[in-house]
C-alpha positions as CSV (number, residue, x, y, z in Angstrom):
1,M,5.0,9.4,90.6
2,V,3.8,12.9,91.8
3,F,1.1,13.1,94.1
4,K,-2.0,16.4,93.3
5,S,-4.5,17.2,95.5
6,G,-5.0,13.7,96.8
7,Q,-4.9,12.0,93.4
8,I,-1.9,10.1,91.5
9,I,-0.8,10.9,88.4
10,I,1.9,9.1,87.6
11,H,4.5,10.0,84.3
12,Y,6.0,7.7,82.2
13,P,8.7,8.7,79.8
14,F,6.3,8.1,77.0
15,P,2.6,8.3,76.1
16,I,1.4,4.5,77.6
17,I,-1.6,5.1,74.7
18,S,1.0,5.3,72.3
19,I,2.5,2.3,73.2
20,I,-1.2,0.7,73.3
21,K,-1.7,1.5,69.6
22,Y,1.2,0.4,68.5
23,F,0.9,-3.1,69.9
24,C,-2.4,-3.2,69.1
25,L,-1.1,-2.0,64.9
26,I,1.3,-4.9,65.5
27,M,-0.7,-7.4,66.6
28,G,-3.6,-6.9,64.0
29,I,-0.7,-6.6,61.3
30,R,0.7,-10.3,62.2
31,S,-3.3,-11.5,62.5
32,V,-3.5,-10.5,58.5
33,L,-0.4,-12.0,58.0
34,S,-0.5,-15.6,59.6
35,K,-4.0,-16.3,58.4
36,P,-2.7,-16.4,54.7
37,L,0.2,-18.4,55.5
38,A,-1.9,-20.2,58.5
39,R,-4.1,-21.3,54.8
40,W,-1.5,-21.7,53.0
41,V,0.2,-24.6,54.6
42,V,-3.2,-26.7,55.4
43,Q,-3.7,-25.7,51.6
44,R,0.1,-27.9,50.6
45,Q,-0.2,-30.2,53.6
46,Q,-3.7,-31.5,52.8
47,E,-1.8,-31.8,49.0
48,W,0.5,-34.0,50.6
49,M,-2.5,-36.1,52.2
50,Y,-5.0,-36.8,49.6
51,Q,-2.3,-37.1,46.6
52,P,0.9,-38.7,48.2
53,G,2.3,-40.3,44.7
54,A,1.9,-36.9,43.3
55,A,4.0,-35.2,45.8
56,Q,6.6,-37.2,45.9
57,Q,6.7,-37.2,42.1
58,R,7.2,-33.1,43.1
59,V,10.5,-34.3,44.8
60,F,11.5,-37.1,43.0
61,N,11.1,-34.0,40.0
62,R,13.3,-31.5,42.3
63,L,16.2,-34.3,43.2
64,M,16.4,-35.2,39.6
65,A,17.0,-32.1,38.4
66,G,20.1,-31.2,40.9
67,V,21.9,-34.6,40.4
68,R,21.2,-34.5,36.7
69,Q,24.5,-31.6,36.9
70,T,26.7,-33.8,39.2
71,Q,29.6,-36.0,37.9
72,F,27.5,-38.8,39.4
73,G,24.4,-37.8,37.2
74,A,26.1,-38.0,33.7
75,D,28.0,-41.3,34.2
76,H,24.6,-42.9,35.6
77,H,23.0,-40.8,32.7
78,L,19.8,-39.5,34.7
79,G,19.4,-36.3,32.1
80,E,17.3,-38.9,31.1
81,V,15.9,-40.3,33.4
82,Q,11.7,-39.3,34.5
83,T,10.4,-42.0,36.7
84,M,11.6,-44.0,40.2
85,A,11.5,-46.8,37.8
86,E,13.9,-45.8,35.6
87,F,16.1,-44.7,38.2
88,R,16.4,-47.8,40.1
89,Q,17.4,-49.6,36.0
90,A,20.1,-46.4,36.0
91,V,22.0,-46.6,39.4
92,P,22.3,-50.1,40.8
93,V,22.5,-50.8,44.2
94,R,25.9,-51.1,45.9
95,D,27.9,-51.2,48.7
96,Y,31.1,-49.6,49.8
97,E,33.4,-51.3,48.6
98,D,31.6,-50.5,45.1
99,L,31.9,-47.2,45.3
100,K,35.7,-46.6,45.8
């Protein structure tokens, strides 16, 4: 601090105004980017809530795309499977001893 004719003058290593402008700019960018992201998240959540069957089918299709390329998928002909009912027929329920 420097005293000059009864006033206190504070010297900062960098201008405080530029710091304030910088934070306002960053916060502005964050709010601009967060709104579309929040809208996208809410939209996806509403799709799951209002159309659970379609959401489950999308997850099933994504999982099946990966398992088709494995030896297990080839052994059970999972490349032809399109629905959960077909999957149940293709893959019987087994316990640990059956998998050995």
